[in-house]
N, C-alpha and C positions, 0 to 999 in steps of 0.2 A: 697548627697545620697538620692534618693527618698524613700518615704514610698512604700513598695512593698508588693503586695498580689498575690496569685496564680491565683484566678478566681474572676469574678465579685461578686459572692455571699459573698466572704470574705470581701468585702467593708462594709457589714452590721455589721461586728464585730468591725470596727474601733471606733465607738462611736461618738455621736454628740459632737462637740467641739474639736475633735482630731486635734492636730497641725500637719500641713503638712510641716512646715518648710519654707525655703526660697530657691530660685533659685540662680544660679550664677549671677554675674553682666554682663550686655552687654552694649556696648557703642553705642550711637546713633550718626551716622555719617551723614554728608551732602549728601554723595552718597546714603545712604539708604533712606533718606528723598526724594531726587530727584527721585529715582526709584519708590517710592511709589506714588509721585505726578504724574509721567508719567503713572503709571498703573491705577490710579483712575481719572486722568484728573483734579486733584485739585492742581492748580499752584498758590495758593494765596501767595502773596509776603512774608508773615510772615514765610512761609515754605521754599521758594526757592530762595529768593533774599537776600543773605548775606549782601550786602551793605545797602540796604534799611532797612532790619531788624535790623542792628546794631544801627540805629537811632530810631527804633520803641520801642514799650512798653516793649519788653522782652530783648533788648540788643543784640540779635542774632536771627538766625532762630530757629524755634521750630518744633518738630515732630508734625505731624497731630495727633489729638486725636484718630482717628481710626487706625492709624499706631500703636500707643501705645496699643490699644485694640488688634490689630492683633498679637502683640508680646506676648500676654498672652499665646497662644497655645504652642510655643516652650518652654517657661519658665515653663508652667504648667506641661509639660512632665518631667521636672526635679523634680517635687514635688511628683507625684504619678505614680506608675507603676502597671499595671495589666498584669501579665505574660501570662495567658491563656485566652485571650479575642478574640472573633470572630470579633468584630467590636466595636470601640469607636466613639461616635459622640458628637459634641458640640450641645447641645439641645437648647441653647439660654441663655438669661440673664433675671433675674427677676428685676435687677436694675443695673444701671451704672451711675457713676459720674466721671468727669475728673476735679478734683479741682485745679490742678497746671500744668503749662506747662513743657515740657521736652525739654530743650535747646540742640542744637547741641553740641556734645562733652561730654554730660553728660552720666552717667551710671545709668541704671535702674535694678531692680531685683523685683521678685514677691514673696510675702508672701501668704500663704494659710492656711485656716482652714476649716475642714469639718463641714458644718452646718447641713447636714442630708444625710442619705442614705436610700433608700427605694426600694422595689421590684417593677419592672414594667414587663410587658409581655416580657419574654425572657432575662431579665437582671436586672440591678440595675441602678437607677438614683441617682446621687450624686449632691448635692447642695454645692457649695464651696464659702466661703467668701474670696475674693481676694483683695489684696492691692499691687499696683505697687509703689515702693519706688524710688525716685530720690536721688541719693547720694548727701548728703549735704543739702537737702531741708527738711524743717519741714513738709510740706504738701505732701501727696501722689499725684502721677500723675493720678492714677486711683483707684477707689474703686468700686467693682462689686460683685454681687451675681450671679455666673455662674452656669449653669446646664449642666451636662454631663451625657451621658448614655453609659453604658458598657454592651454589649450583649455577651452571651455565644457563 
């Protein structure tokens, strides 16, 4: 169940360090990896060649790092909901690291914490500390400081 507020200005009341919780788990499939590879034209063998990847450094194919990043948005929507918003935009990243691979068949979920919320012209800017967990792995697949803007 996401943290829910009525309007962008209500984000200012959440408070720095507010825990946003965690998303549901989603499975990373070879079909999803292949679709991403086709869309981005990144067909490196560690992503799309299961036979070669089985003998490679990760023991299987792995998701592209930017595929993992791209999955932040649908999982982020499970953490925070602004009901009366005119427009919400991904404003960018202050920092991003991809410390661990995401093997095919694994499950990932997103953890979030509110680092800050501040007024901007027409809305509120939120900076969130995000961590993508890989089920069963000690290291996260992604650690990021993401910036979102919610406009009235």
